[in-house]
C-alpha positions as a Python dict, from the first residue, in 0.01 Angstrom:
ca = {
    (1, 'M'): (0, 0, 0),
    (2, 'V'): (-155, 342, 58),
    (3, 'S'): (50, 547, 302),
    (4, 'K'): (-118, 736, 584),
    (5, 'K'): (-168, 1111, 535),
    (6, 'I'): (68, 1331, 736),
    (7, 'I'): (-43, 1662, 885),
    (8, 'L'): (202, 1920, 1020),
    (9, 'S'): (79, 2117, 1320),
    (10, 'I'): (270, 2440, 1387),
    (11, 'A'): (136, 2567, 1717),
    (12, 'G'): (185, 2621, 2088),
    (13, 'S'): (192, 2352, 2354),
    (14, 'D'): (-94, 2336, 2607),
    (15, 'N'): (1, 2137, 2917),
    (16, 'S'): (-368, 2083, 2997),
    (17, 'S'): (-395, 1903, 2659),
    (18, 'G'): (-712, 2090, 2565),
    (19, 'A'): (-581, 2310, 2284),
    (20, 'G'): (-272, 2373, 2073),
    (21, 'V'): (-51, 2093, 1945),
    (22, 'Q'): (-206, 1843, 2186),
    (23, 'A'): (-557, 1905, 2048),
    (24, 'D'): (-424, 1879, 1693),
    (25, 'I'): (-258, 1542, 1762),
    (26, 'K'): (-576, 1402, 1919),
    (27, 'T'): (-785, 1527, 1625),
    (28, 'C'): (-551, 1366, 1374),
    (29, 'Q'): (-550, 1036, 1561),
    (30, 'L'): (-930, 1023, 1565),
    (31, 'L'): (-942, 1102, 1192),
    (32, 'K'): (-686, 831, 1109),
    (33, 'V'): (-396, 1050, 996),
    (34, 'Y'): (-49, 1105, 1142),
    (35, 'C'): (47, 1436, 1303),
    (36, 'V'): (400, 1574, 1322),
    (37, 'N'): (451, 1906, 1493),
    (38, 'V'): (654, 2220, 1540),
    (39, 'I'): (610, 2374, 1884),
    (40, 'T'): (628, 2753, 1875),
    (41, 'L'): (580, 2828, 2243),
    (42, 'V'): (513, 2646, 2568),
    (43, 'T'): (223, 2748, 2791),
    (44, 'S'): (143, 2670, 3151),
    (45, 'Q'): (-234, 2675, 3184),
    (46, 'N'): (-543, 2513, 3326),
    (47, 'S'): (-915, 2568, 3280),
    (48, 'K'): (-902, 2891, 3483),
    (49, 'K'): (-608, 3080, 3331),
    (50, 'V'): (-293, 3087, 3122),
    (51, 'D'): (-31, 3124, 3393),
    (52, 'C'): (291, 3150, 3191),
    (53, 'V'): (401, 3160, 2826),
    (54, 'E'): (756, 3080, 2713),
    (55, 'P'): (834, 3134, 2341),
    (56, 'V'): (1052, 2876, 2170),
    (57, 'S'): (1364, 3030, 2016),
    (58, 'L'): (1372, 3102, 1643),
    (59, 'R'): (1676, 2872, 1620),
    (60, 'L'): (1482, 2576, 1759),
    (61, 'I'): (1174, 2653, 1547),
    (62, 'K'): (1392, 2657, 1235),
    (63, 'S'): (1543, 2324, 1335),
    (64, 'Q'): (1201, 2166, 1396),
    (65, 'I'): (1068, 2280, 1059),
    (66, 'K'): (1376, 2166, 867),
    (67, 'T'): (1392, 1823, 1031),
    (68, 'V'): (1023, 1762, 960),
    (69, 'F'): (1047, 1852, 592),
    (70, 'N'): (1377, 1668, 547),
    (71, 'E'): (1202, 1338, 615),
    (72, 'F'): (825, 1360, 584),
    (73, 'K'): (599, 1429, 288),
    (74, 'I'): (348, 1673, 437),
    (75, 'D'): (-7, 1648, 302),
    (76, 'A'): (-148, 1954, 485),
    (77, 'I'): (-34, 2216, 734),
    (78, 'K'): (-232, 2352, 1026),
    (79, 'I'): (-87, 2674, 1174),
    (80, 'G'): (-197, 2793, 1515),
    (81, 'L'): (-28, 3034, 1752),
    (82, 'L'): (295, 3187, 1617),
    (83, 'N'): (541, 3377, 1838),
    (84, 'D'): (594, 3693, 1639),
    (85, 'V'): (649, 3854, 1299),
    (86, 'K'): (1007, 3723, 1275),
    (87, 'V'): (899, 3359, 1313),
    (88, 'T'): (616, 3414, 1065),
    (89, 'R'): (846, 3568, 806),
    (90, 'F'): (1086, 3273, 834),
    (91, 'L'): (802, 3023, 795),
    (92, 'V'): (656, 3195, 489),
    (93, 'N'): (996, 3228, 322),
    (94, 'F'): (1081, 2863, 397),
    (95, 'L'): (758, 2730, 247),
    (96, 'I'): (792, 2948, -64),
    (97, 'K'): (1164, 2873, -113),
    (98, 'N'): (1107, 2499, -81),
    (99, 'K'): (799, 2509, -305),
    (100, 'I'): (576, 2339, -50),
    (101, 'K'): (243, 2279, -222),
    (102, 'C'): (-23, 2147, 11),
    (103, 'P'): (-338, 2280, 180),
    (104, 'I'): (-270, 2522, 465),
    (105, 'V'): (-514, 2617, 741),
    (106, 'F'): (-438, 2911, 969),
    (107, 'D'): (-623, 2954, 1297),
    (108, 'P'): (-534, 3316, 1390),
    (109, 'I'): (-529, 3303, 1769),
    (110, 'F'): (-529, 3646, 1933),
    (111, 'K'): (-604, 3556, 2294),
    (112, 'S'): (-695, 3261, 2510),
    (113, 'T'): (-1056, 3198, 2606),
    (114, 'N'): (-980, 3310, 2961),
    (115, 'G'): (-841, 3643, 2841),
    (116, 'R'): (-462, 3607, 2795),
    (117, 'F'): (-348, 3821, 2499),
    (118, 'F'): (-75, 3672, 2280),
    (119, 'H'): (-9, 3961, 2037),
    (120, 'K'): (-33, 4334, 1993),
    (121, 'K'): (-308, 4414, 1745),
    (122, 'S'): (-61, 4555, 1489),
    (123, 'D'): (158, 4242, 1504),
    (124, 'Y'): (-150, 4021, 1480),
    (125, 'K'): (-257, 4183, 1155),
    (126, 'T'): (99, 4175, 1016),
    (127, 'I'): (134, 3803, 1093),
    (128, 'T'): (-195, 3733, 916),
    (129, 'K'): (-100, 3949, 618),
    (130, 'L'): (233, 3766, 579),
    (131, 'L'): (69, 3425, 598),
    (132, 'S'): (-202, 3527, 351),
    (133, 'T'): (60, 3520, 73),
    (134, 'L'): (54, 3140, 109),
    (135, 'R'): (-322, 3143, 35),
    (136, 'P'): (-427, 2948, 344),
    (137, 'V'): (-780, 2898, 467),
    (138, 'I'): (-804, 3140, 763),
    (139, 'T'): (-1046, 3045, 1042),
    (140, 'P'): (-1098, 3331, 1291),
    (141, 'N'): (-1377, 3344, 1544),
    (142, 'L'): (-1599, 3651, 1529),
    (143, 'E'): (-1386, 3864, 1764),
    (144, 'E'): (-1068, 3781, 1571),
    (145, 'A'): (-1240, 3855, 1240),
    (146, 'F'): (-1327, 4207, 1355),
    (147, 'L'): (-965, 4262, 1466),
    (148, 'L'): (-837, 4158, 1123),
    (149, 'A'): (-1075, 4390, 938),
    (150, 'K'): (-996, 4749, 837),
    (151, 'S'): (-1187, 4876, 1138),
    (152, 'S'): (-1302, 4681, 1441),
    (153, 'S'): (-1652, 4832, 1431),
    (154, 'K'): (-1901, 4570, 1548),
    (155, 'K'): (-2176, 4725, 1333),
    (156, 'K'): (-2079, 4519, 1027),
    (157, 'T'): (-2295, 4222, 932),
    (158, 'G'): (-2127, 3884, 898),
    (159, 'L'): (-2165, 3908, 521),
    (160, 'R'): (-2006, 4252, 503),
    (161, 'L'): (-1725, 4145, 735),
    (162, 'I'): (-1621, 3837, 541),
    (163, 'E'): (-1637, 4023, 209),
    (164, 'E'): (-1405, 4286, 357),
    (165, 'L'): (-1160, 4022, 483),
    (166, 'F'): (-1146, 3852, 144),
    (167, 'S'): (-1086, 4187, -24),
    (168, 'M'): (-799, 4264, 217),
    (169, 'Y'): (-624, 3927, 231),
    (170, 'K'): (-723, 3759, -99),
    (171, 'T'): (-755, 3415, 56),
    (172, 'P'): (-1041, 3191, 177),
    (173, 'F'): (-1192, 3276, 517),
    (174, 'I'): (-1423, 3087, 748),
    (175, 'I'): (-1582, 3290, 1030),
    (176, 'K'): (-1729, 3073, 1303),
    (177, 'S'): (-2016, 3158, 1538),
    (178, 'V'): (-2132, 3474, 1366),
    (179, 'Q'): (-2471, 3467, 1535),
    (180, 'N'): (-2689, 3226, 1727),
    (181, 'K'): (-3042, 3138, 1628),
    (182, 'N'): (-3233, 2890, 1840),
    (183, 'D'): (-3037, 2563, 1831),
    (184, 'E'): (-2814, 2662, 1539),
    (185, 'I'): (-2486, 2848, 1511),
    (186, 'L'): (-2442, 3042, 1188),
    (187, 'G'): (-2117, 3122, 1017),
    (188, 'Y'): (-1982, 3244, 683),
    (189, 'F'): (-1713, 3130, 449),
    (190, 'V'): (-1573, 3281, 134),
    (191, 'N'): (-1377, 3111, -141),
    (192, 'K'): (-1282, 3271, -472),
    (193, 'G'): (-1499, 3568, -382),
    (194, 'K'): (-1815, 3362, -335),
    (195, 'V'): (-1975, 3383, 11),
    (196, 'R'): (-2181, 3103, 164),
    (197, 'V'): (-2362, 3063, 494),
    (198, 'F'): (-2314, 2747, 695),
    (199, 'K'): (-2494, 2615, 999),
    (200, 'S'): (-2397, 2385, 1283),
    (201, 'L'): (-2583, 2252, 1583),
    (202, 'K'): (-2551, 2451, 1904),
    (203, 'I'): (-2427, 2231, 2190),
    (204, 'N'): (-2494, 2382, 2533),
    (205, 'I'): (-2204, 2249, 2736),
    (206, 'Q'): (-1920, 2412, 2926),
    (207, 'D'): (-1646, 2181, 2793),
    (208, 'K'): (-1541, 2374, 2481),
    (209, 'H'): (-1169, 2430, 2541),
    (210, 'G'): (-984, 2384, 2213),
    (211, 'T'): (-1287, 2400, 1984),
    (212, 'G'): (-1112, 2629, 1733),
    (213, 'C'): (-798, 2412, 1733),
    (214, 'V'): (-999, 2095, 1675),
    (215, 'F'): (-1201, 2255, 1395),
    (216, 'S'): (-898, 2392, 1208),
    (217, 'A'): (-701, 2068, 1249),
    (218, 'A'): (-997, 1866, 1120),
    (219, 'L'): (-1027, 2103, 825),
    (220, 'A'): (-661, 2044, 738),
    (221, 'V'): (-717, 1667, 760),
    (222, 'F'): (-1015, 1665, 524),
    (223, 'L'): (-840, 1896, 276),
    (224, 'S'): (-541, 1658, 281),
    (225, 'K'): (-776, 1376, 182),
    (226, 'G'): (-881, 1562, -132),
    (227, 'Y'): (-1218, 1703, -28),
    (228, 'D'): (-1296, 2051, -156),
    (229, 'L'): (-1330, 2337, 90),
    (230, 'H'): (-1710, 2321, 111),
    (231, 'K'): (-1715, 1947, 185),
    (232, 'S'): (-1419, 1977, 425),
    (233, 'L'): (-1607, 2247, 615),
    (234, 'E'): (-1917, 2029, 643),
    (235, 'K'): (-1719, 1728, 766),
    (236, 'S'): (-1516, 1938, 1012),
    (237, 'N'): (-1832, 2092, 1158),
    (238, 'K'): (-1985, 1747, 1200),
    (239, 'F'): (-1668, 1619, 1369),
    (240, 'V'): (-1666, 1911, 1616),
    (241, 'V'): (-2035, 1868, 1701),
    (242, 'E'): (-1991, 1495, 1763),
    (243, 'S'): (-1678, 1562, 1970),
    (244, 'L'): (-1863, 1816, 2185),
    (245, 'K'): (-2137, 1562, 2252),
    (246, 'K'): (-1876, 1311, 2372),
    (247, 'S'): (-1632, 1549, 2541),
    (248, 'P'): (-1453, 1402, 2845),
    (249, 'K'): (-1607, 1510, 3172),
    (250, 'L'): (-1307, 1599, 3388),
    (251, 'G'): (-1479, 1800, 3659),
    (252, 'V'): (-1300, 2126, 3574),
    (253, 'D'): (-1436, 2474, 3500),
    (254, 'Y'): (-1375, 2470, 3125),
    (255, 'G'): (-1294, 2122, 3002),
    (256, 'P'): (-1150, 2008, 2669),
    (257, 'V'): (-1347, 1908, 2361),
    (258, 'L'): (-1132, 1596, 2313),
}
């Protein structure tokens, strides 16, 4: 009997169920894998704003991570919002010490869509630099990619930007939504120093809350199933596009993808 793949989501909790751990769980369910999770912080939010953020203690985060790995064989890890540098350092050291060898996807969240900042810029870059030692696939949006670069000058082309990020962090990057052309959204990804352009269909709807979470979770799922990065990217893009087409219509300002 073939056992079901198990994905670990390390991320914040979104009580509106549009993003964070909740989006990761829904993504995994739709893609027929099982999702265990480590909650790093709890948010109170709706489609209009993030009202309150409460970090989970390092003690409880350590306990969650240890109990998960004590019982489950993890096939891929998706990392979303982390509290701070201290939590990140513990996570990196734990995974290295315990010789955890599985695909890792890091969605480097800097702020919410409605403008709530989660990190200082210096901490944000330090967290990403620490995690890069694990050689994850890092999936920033365009704004986050500029923040992670040597300078945040918006004059760089998408090609120049992703080459710079690979040079700095020495790990695969996928930059989403680099530029729009007609009904297509262009992006770039780099793996082993080779840059490729990818395209996805532009869906003109308001309900896009959690798009980055869904994409990065789907990417982790397809990598866990043995697809290479290029094929996993293609399948993840297709999954997001189809999800946007079928997003639940909840009558709110900025509804969820799933």
